[in-house]
N, C-alpha and C positions, 0 to 999 in steps of 0.2 A: 501565418508563419510567424516566426519569432524575430524580434529585433534585439540588438545587444548594445550595451554601453561599454565604453572603454575600460571601466573599472571591473568588468567581469560580471556585473549583475545583469539579470535578464528581465526584459519586459516583453510581454506577449500581446500580440494583436491577432485578430482572427486570420486564420489561414484558409478559411472557407469562403464561399461567395454569397452567403445568405446574410442579410443585414442583422437579423436577430441572433446570429450565432456568436454570442458574446464569448470572450475568452473564459475558460472554466475557472481560472483563479486570477483575480486582478485586485489592485488596491493593496491595502496593508492590514485589513481586518481579518483576524483568524476566527473561524467558526469551529464548532465542536467536531464536525466531520474532518476538517483539515487537521486539527490537532490529533484526532484518532489515527489518521493515516500515518502521520509522522511518528507517532508513538509506537504503532505496531511495527513499522519499518525499523525504528530504533531497537525494538526488542529483537527482531529478526537479525539485525546486525550484531547484537550481543551474542546471539547463538553462533553466528559466523565467527566471531572472535574466539569463542569457546572452542569450536570445532578445529580451527586452524592452530591455535596456540596450545591446546591441551597436549599435543604430541610433544612439543618442546619441553613442557613441564614434566611429562612422565619419561622423557628421554633418558635421564640418568637411571631410573629404576628399570626401564626396558633394556638399556645397554647392559646393566649388571645382571639381569635375569637371563637374557638370551646371549650374553657375551657378543654384543653387536659392535663392530668396528666404527670409528667415526665416518669412514667412507660409506659404509652400508647405511648408516643412520642419515647421512646426507641425502642418499638416494630416496629413502623413505620420506624425508622432508620434501624433496623435490617432486615426488609422485603426486602429492596433493596439489602442489603449485602447478604442475603440468595439467592436472585435471581442471584447475581454474582457468588455465589458458583455453583449453578446449571448450569449457562452458561459456566463457566470455566471447570467443570467436564464432563458435558454431551454434550454440543454443540460445544465448541471450538475444541475438538479433531477431529470433522468432517472436519476441515480445511485441515488436512492432507489427507483426502479422496476426498473431493469435491472442494477444492481450497480456498485460503484465500479471494480472491475478492468477491466470491459469498456470503461467510458467513458474511463478513463485510457489504455488501449491505443489506442482510436479517436483520441483527442485527440493522442497522440504521433505517430501516422501522419500526421494532418492537419498538425501543426506542422512535421514533417520535410519534407513535400511543399511547404508554403508557404514555408518558409525557403529551399528550393532555388529556388522561384520568385522570391523576393526577390533572390537572388544573380544571377539571369540577367535581371532586369528591364531593359528598355531605355527606360522612360519613367516619369515620376512617377505616371501613372495606374496602370501595372502594379505599381509599388512599393506604392501605396496599397492596391490589391486584395489583394496577397499579404500585406501587413502585417495587414490586417483579418482574413484567414483564420488567420494565426498567433495573433492575439489571441483568436479564438474558442477555439482549442485551449488556450491558456494559461488563460483564464477558467474553462474546464471542469476542467482538471487541478488548479488551485489549490484549488477547493472540494472536489473528490473526495479529494485527498490529505489535506486537513485533517480531513475527516470520518473517513477510514480510520484516520489516526493517533489521533484522539480515541477511536475504538472499540477499538484494539489496545493502547493504552498502559495501564499499571496505573493504577487510579483515583487513587491518591495523587500520581502524577506526570503526570496528563493535561494540566494547564495548562502544565507545563514542556515536555512532549513536543510539543504543538501550537505553542508558541512557538519551540522549538528547530527544528522543521521549517521555519519561516519563515526561519531564519537561513541556510538553503541558498541563498536568493535573493541576498542580498548577496555570499556567497562566490563564486557563479557569476559575478556581475556584476564582482566585483573581479578575478578571474583573467582574465576577458574583457578588462577594461580594460588590464591589463598586457600581454596578448598583442597586442591591437590596437595599443597604443602602439608596440610593438616592431616590428610587421610590416606595418601598414597602408601605411606609406610605400613599402615594397618591393614588396608583392604586390597592393595596391589594396583598396578597400573591398568589391568584389564577392567577392573570395576569402575575406574574413573571414565574410561571410554564408554562403557555401557551406560553409565549415568548420563553422559552427554547425549547418547542415542535416545534415552527416555525423554529428555528435555526437548529434543528436536521433534519427536513424535507428538508431544504435548502441544506444540505450537501449531500443528496442522488444523485442529478445529478452531483455533483462534483466528487464523487467516480465513478459513472457510466461512465463518460467521460474520466477521467484522471488516475485513479488508475489501474495499470496493474496486471495481475496475477503473481504468483510466478513462476519463471523459473524452480526452482527445482521441483515444483509440475508438471509443464508441461512435464518435462523430465522423471519423475519417474512414474506418473499416465497415461500419454499419452492419454488425451482425443482427441476427433475429432479436426483436424486441429492443433495439438500440435506442429508439426515441423515448420510450417509457423509462428505461434504465438511466439514460442521460438526463432526463428531466427530474427524476427523483434526486439524483446526485447534484444537479445544478441548484435545485431548491435548497438542499442541505448545506451548500457552501454560499448561500446568499445571492445566487445569480438567478436571472429570470428564466422562465421555461421557454422552450422552443415550440413553435407551431408545427414545424416539420423538420425532417433531417436536412442538413445543408447539402447543396450540390457538391459533387466532387470536383476538386480543382486539378488541373493538369499539372501544376507545379508540385503537387503532393507526390506524384510518381517520380519526379526528378529528385525529390528529397529522400525518397524511400531507399532502404537497403544501403549497401556500401557506396553506391553512387552518391548518395546524399552527403557522405563524409568529404567528398572531393569537389562538389559543385559550388558555384557562387563564391569562389575565391578562398574556400576552406582547405584546399589541398595542403598548402604549406603549413598552416596551423595545425592540421591533423598530423602530419609527419612530426612536427616539433612536439606535439602533445604525446605522441607515441614514444619518442625518445626520452622525454621528461619522465614518463612513467616507467619505462624500461630501466633507466638509471636509478630512479627512486626505489623500484622494487629490488634491484640488486642489493642495495644496502639495507633496506627495510627488512627483507626476509632473511638476510644474513643475521641481523641483530635479533629479530624475534624468534628465530629458530635456534640460535646458539647462545643467547645471552645467559641462560642459567649455567651452561657448561663453561662459558668464557669467564663467568664470575668465579667458578670453582678454580679455573686456571689462574685467576688473579689472586687466589688465596682464601676465598670465603668458604665456609662449611656448606654442605649440600642444602640444608634447609634455608640458610641465608641466601644462597644463590638463587633458589626458587623465588624467594621474596624479592630479589633484585629484579627478576623478570616481571613480577607483579607491580613493583614500583615503577618500572619502565612504562607499564601500561597505564598507570595513573597519570604519568607525565603525558602519555599519548592522548588521553582524554582531555587533559588541559590544553594541549597544543591543538588538537582537532576542534575543540569548542572555541578557542580563542581566535583562531584564524578565520572562522566563519563570522564571528562578531566584528573583528577589526576590518574584514573585507567589505563590510557595509559602509565604511568611510574611506578606505584606501584601495589602491589598485591591487587586485588579488594577485596578479602576476609578479609584481614587485615584492609582495609579501612572501610569496613562495620562495623567491630568490633569497630574501633575508633569512627566512627559517632555515633554508638549506645551508647557507654559509655558517650559521650558528650551529647547525647539526654537525657539520664537518669539524668545527672547533671542539665540540663536546666529544666526538668520537676519538679524536687525537688525544685529548686529555685522559679519557678513560683507559686507552691502551698504553699510554706512555708514562703515566705518573702513578707511583705507588701511593695509595691513599688508605686511611682507616675506613672501617665499615661505613660510617655515617657519610663520609665524603663520596665513597664508591656508590652508594645508593642514591645520593644526591645527583651524581653525574649520570647515573642510569636514568633518573627522572628527567634530567635535561635532554638526554638523547631522545627520550620518548616525546617530549614536548616538540622538539624541532624536527626530528626525522618524520614521525608520524603526522605532526601538524602540517609540515610542508607538503608531504605526499598527499594528504587528504584534501589539500586545497585544489588538487587536480580534478576531483569529482565536480565541484561546482564550476570549475573552469571548463570541463568537458560539457556540462550541461548548458553553459553559456554559448558554447561554440556551435551547437547543432539545434535545428528546429524540432519541435515535438515529434513529428512523424519519423525522424531519424535518430531520435535521442537514445532509445534503447540500443540501437545498432552502434551509434557513436560511442556510448559509454562502454558497451560490451567489447567492441573492438579495441578501444583504448586500453582497457584493463586486460584483455586477452593478449594483445601485443606486449603489454608490460610484463606478462608472466615469463617472457623470455629472460628478463632480468631476475625474476623471482626464482626461476629454476637454476640459473647460473650462480646466484648469490650463496644459497646454502651449500651447494655442491663445492664451490670454490672454497668456502669456509672450511668444509670438512677436509679437503685435500690439504689446505694450509696448516690446519691443526695436526693432521696426521704427519705432515712433514716437519713438525716441530718448529714452525716459523714463529718468531717472537710476536707477542700481542701488539707491541708498538707498530710493527710493520704491517700486521693484519689490519689493524684499525686505520692505519695510514692509507692502505690500499682502498678500504671501503669508504674513506672520506672523499675520495675523488668523484665517484658517481653522483653523490648528492649535490656537489657543486655543479657538475654538468647538467643535472636535472633542473636546478634553479635557473641556470642560464637558458636552457631550452624553454622553460615556462615563461621567462621574462620576454623572450623574443616573439611569442605568439601574438598575432594581431587579430583582434576581434572586430567584426563588422560594427560600425557605429550605429547608434540609435537614430531613428528617423527624426 
């Protein structure tokens, strides 16, 4: 089972009863296999960022083409987020039973097909349905990738690795923003969605050929050929081979499934984590769904407004990467609170102060740093809270429950915009949830290391 330090970093000790069942990833040395796993998951997270954010980038063109109202557009945004909730709550926990790799492959196939459906949709209803299915795939992939990265990264760098993985999301979103800004006027918004579908499909053979299964899954679930597969992977990450599969431990059953999220004193921390992510998602998905249109409301031309969304995501990459690095030295929970307080200040500034283009873009950058950086600290925090055999379920449920806020945020933003509420009030409203998220994260108590 896993043991945890008060700073949010994770150390792993064997959770099986055989002496030679060494933990799959220990120490601080990186091997080529471990780097490859994190790199592939980073790329997949780039695709997730593309699939989620591309709709906000094409929203002005879609709205003009189909004469879509802000309320209807908010429902389209929220459909994908509702799908993520379904994926995180219902599908992602299956990774602890059937394996991370299989679920990632199935999700990629689902995402590629549904993105293609988005690109050929002829009505709002079809677009809502296809975005819901895209969301299911994204919600499943996010939890599975975070769990797999946590299991393969060296123990000393696990918090950094899970945090760095999340930086792929804003990188993909940023590149997508620049591409859409340059080509949506020429090729149309449907072509942008079809291009995203092609990139998702291209990732399927990459995962099939190069992404390994979780060693912890092989040792605990013991599917056919588990010993040979586990030994090949153990050798590739510099660990000794096993002579036999470990005996199953009774505690593994207690940790599995949703029960594992509430056992051994984790119930209160689990509830706090859920609320932290719900509050974070409310503001996060309001911002990433509406920032191009909000920038237009603030007086920017349409092209510059798309660039504002891209600049936001550059800031998100900086914030996500920095919190993972700083958390190697400082308490992750206090860092999340600090980032969220600064995020609230940046939001209020963006909504209440008239600024020139450069200052507006700089403020969008700072919102990205602190909102996305603080939120993404919740991934390594969740990985620290749960043992390996419940980690997929734990991260999936945390992100799935958080989608309650993700659904509310964009819809509330759409209604406020439709009601002609001033930007200063809108951004003031959405500054409150990030502060509450930081407080919830700071109050989580992690089991101490042995």
